[in-house]
C-alpha positions as CSV (number, residue, x, y, z in Angstrom):
1,M,-107.6,-72.6,21.8
2,T,-108.5,-76.3,22.3
3,A,-109.9,-78.8,19.9
4,L,-113.4,-78.5,21.5
5,D,-113.7,-74.7,21.1
6,D,-115.5,-75.0,17.8
7,E,-117.1,-78.4,18.2
8,K,-120.3,-79.5,19.8
9,V,-120.4,-82.8,21.8
10,T,-123.5,-84.9,22.2
11,L,-123.9,-87.1,25.2
12,E,-126.6,-89.7,25.7
13,L,-127.4,-90.0,29.4
14,D,-129.8,-92.3,31.3
15,R,-131.7,-91.0,34.2
16,Y,-129.0,-91.8,36.8
17,E,-126.2,-90.2,34.7
18,Y,-128.3,-87.1,34.1
19,G,-128.7,-86.8,37.9
20,V,-125.0,-87.1,38.4
21,V,-124.3,-84.4,35.9
22,F,-127.0,-82.1,37.2
23,H,-126.0,-82.5,40.9
24,S,-122.3,-82.2,40.2
25,L,-122.8,-78.9,38.3
26,N,-125.1,-77.6,41.1
27,E,-122.6,-78.6,43.8
28,K,-119.8,-76.9,41.8
29,R,-121.9,-73.7,41.5
30,N,-122.7,-73.7,45.2
31,A,-119.0,-74.1,46.1
32,M,-118.1,-71.2,43.7
33,L,-120.7,-69.0,45.4
34,R,-119.3,-69.8,48.8
35,E,-115.9,-68.8,47.5
36,N,-117.3,-65.6,46.0
37,R,-116.2,-66.7,42.5
38,A,-118.1,-66.0,39.3
39,T,-120.4,-68.8,38.3
40,D,-121.3,-67.6,34.8
41,A,-119.8,-70.6,33.0
42,V,-121.3,-73.2,35.3
43,D,-124.6,-71.4,35.2
44,D,-124.7,-71.5,31.4
45,V,-124.0,-75.3,31.3
46,L,-126.4,-76.0,34.2
47,L,-129.2,-74.1,32.4
48,K,-128.4,-75.9,29.2
49,V,-128.7,-79.3,31.0
50,I,-132.0,-78.4,32.5
51,R,-133.5,-77.1,29.2
52,L,-132.3,-80.1,27.3
53,K,-133.9,-82.5,29.8
54,E,-137.2,-80.6,29.7
55,V,-137.2,-80.8,25.9
56,A,-136.3,-84.5,25.9
57,L,-139.1,-85.3,28.4
58,G,-141.9,-83.2,26.8
59,D,-145.0,-83.9,28.8
60,E,-144.1,-87.5,29.5
61,E,-140.9,-89.5,30.2
62,P,-139.4,-91.4,27.2
63,G,-140.7,-94.9,26.9
64,R,-144.0,-94.1,28.7
65,E,-146.0,-92.7,25.9
66,G,-149.0,-94.7,24.9
67,K,-149.6,-96.3,28.3
68,R,-153.1,-95.6,29.5
69,E,-152.2,-95.2,33.2
70,N,-149.7,-92.5,32.4
71,R,-151.6,-90.5,29.8
72,G,-152.0,-86.9,30.8
73,K,-150.1,-87.3,34.0
74,R,-146.9,-85.3,34.5
75,E,-143.9,-86.9,36.3
76,K,-142.2,-84.9,39.0
77,R,-139.2,-83.1,37.7
78,G,-136.9,-82.9,40.8
79,W,-134.8,-86.0,40.3
80,R,-132.4,-86.9,43.0
81,C,-129.6,-89.4,42.9
82,H,-131.1,-91.4,45.8
83,E,-134.5,-91.9,44.1
84,T,-135.5,-95.4,43.2
85,R,-134.6,-96.2,39.6
């Protein structure tokens, strides 16, 4: 048993860091699938990352609420590390 087994850790990630975490987990999952290994643990964390980002965004990205030109518009969700930041 390690020290983190009973603890929750909170990370604050910007858009780029979120992309790095998301894509790293996705690449790890794909590698495990190619090796015919179980992906349960990676799947759980990847889904948690996706759900937390959706909750954090709500209908709009943080910092964009209240701007008339963005009201009611949804941002695209498929962030990639090569997108303009």
